[in-house]
C-alpha positions, 0 to 999 in steps of 0.5 A: 439525436442520431441513436433512437430510444429503443437502441439505447434501451438495448445498450443499456439492457447489454449494461446491466449484464456486463455490470454483473459479470464484471464488476467487484463493486456492487452497483444498483439497477438504479443508479444506471437509470439515473446515468441512463436519463442523463445520457439521453438529456446530455445527447440533447443538451450539453449543458447538463454535462456537469451534473455527470459530477454529481454521479461521479460523488455518489459513487466515490461514497459508495464505494464503487471502483474508479478504474470498474466506473471509468470501464462503465462509460468505455462500455457505453461510449463503443456501444453507442459508436456501434449503434450509430446507423451506417450512413452517419456522419463521420463527424457524428461518430466524434462528437459522440467520442468527445462527449463520452470523454466529457462525460467521463471528465466530469464523472472524474471531477465529482470522484476526485472531490469526495476521494480527496477530501476522504484522503484530507480526513485519513492523513489528519488523522494519521498526523494527529494520533498515530505518528505522534503516540507511535514514531519517535520525535526525530522521525516523526518531525519530518514524516508529519511535514510531508503528510502536511504538504500531500494535504495542501495540495489535496486542498488545493483541488478541493477549493482552487486554493493556489497551491506552491510546490517545493523542490525536492532537495528545499522541502523540510524533509529533503533537508531532514534527509540529508542532514538529520536523517542520513546520520539517523538512518545506518542501513544504506540500502534504506536511506537510497531508497527513501531518497528515491521514493521521495524524488519521485514524490515531487515530481508526481505532486509537479504532474498533478498541479498540471492535471488539475490547472487543464482540468483533466480529472481522470488522469489526476485520479490516477496520479493522486493513487501514485502519490499515496502510494510513495507517501506510505511507503516512506511510512512503511519505510520510516514505521521499519527505521522507528521499529528498528530503533525502538527494539535497542531500547529493549535487552537483547540475549546474552546468549544469542544476541536476538531480541528477547521475548519483552520485546515482541508484542511491541514490536508486533504491534507496530507492524499490524498498524503498517499492515493495516496502512499499507495493505501489506501482509505478516507473517511469523515463522516459530522455530524449535531446536529438535531433541536439543535436551539430548544434545545438552545431555550428551554433549554437555550444556555448553554445547547446547549453548553452542547449538543455540548460537549456531542456530541462530547464525542460520536463521541470520543468513536466510533472513533479511534486514527488515526481518526480526528474530526473537528467542522465547524460551530455551530452544524456541525461536519466532521470527518475524516477517513483515510484509510477508505472504504465507507463500513465501514465508514457508519458503524461509522456513524451508531455506533455513531447514534445508542450510541446518540440516546441512550445516552441522555444529562443530564442537570440540573436533566433533560434527552435531548433526542439528535439526528444527521443526517450524510452524509457520501462520500468516498473522492478521491484524484484527485477529 
């Protein structure tokens, strides 16, 4: 062995410092010593490479972030090459490079196996419990077909069973999207977005097959994450459509046309479930017209009604199609903002406030200035 045990001790001493400073994941010293022993053995006997699969499994089950784990081996690779003697044959440096590539691939194979099993369990729970209980049949059926398609790919990775990919136009979801889905999805931007995500989903499935067949497990891990993210985007879009369709079942406020408080809790709960799946934030704005009683007393109740409708019009002008407005009381409204952080929600509230202040209500030839007060909060599903 060209690198002495003394130098390996120095390298791993530096690795301990590197992990303590850089890692967000918890990694015990025993795990690093295990890597050290196995690496020392592998430098002498390449047949020990396969044992890194077990370390990959352990790291995945211990929730060590994959990118951090890979950076650990990259740190070792650079330090091992840096500690080679100056007169060493160039071929030895290349051998070390190739050895670490093989180590990373073996580690990644074990990590991918554990990751894949976990994702199969997550998708099965989603398919059997969340979707059928929370989503209307017209949406749940095509969505479940694609969850099954992704699960079939994952099963093929851990079992080496054959996986037959399907063209995005021919799969059950694609056929639905061209027919019933096109009729059901009224918003063109949502429809085009789902089509785009769906096509990319199939393209990445094919790439993942290629990586698996070539044994490129590090690359396979990253592509599986991308596929999962695309599937979550499809679920997110479908949950939005589902909530919109369900919202039609609730009576709307006859004066302003916005949703009533009866639908608030159910719609909020639906978006909590989406947030838990996607990790995207949800915010709400509570808005109350200032001195509303004074408007009624000064100009009459019909003017008060017009003030409410005027306020709602200003609110909607500053929202996206995916946002919701609920009338909670006389002059009190709640705005639900999916996929919106607190900072973004504050900016939206400020836009509404400014628009309202700069746009007086015209009533019977008079300009009635209306202002409102706002409270903003990013809500957490666990609260």
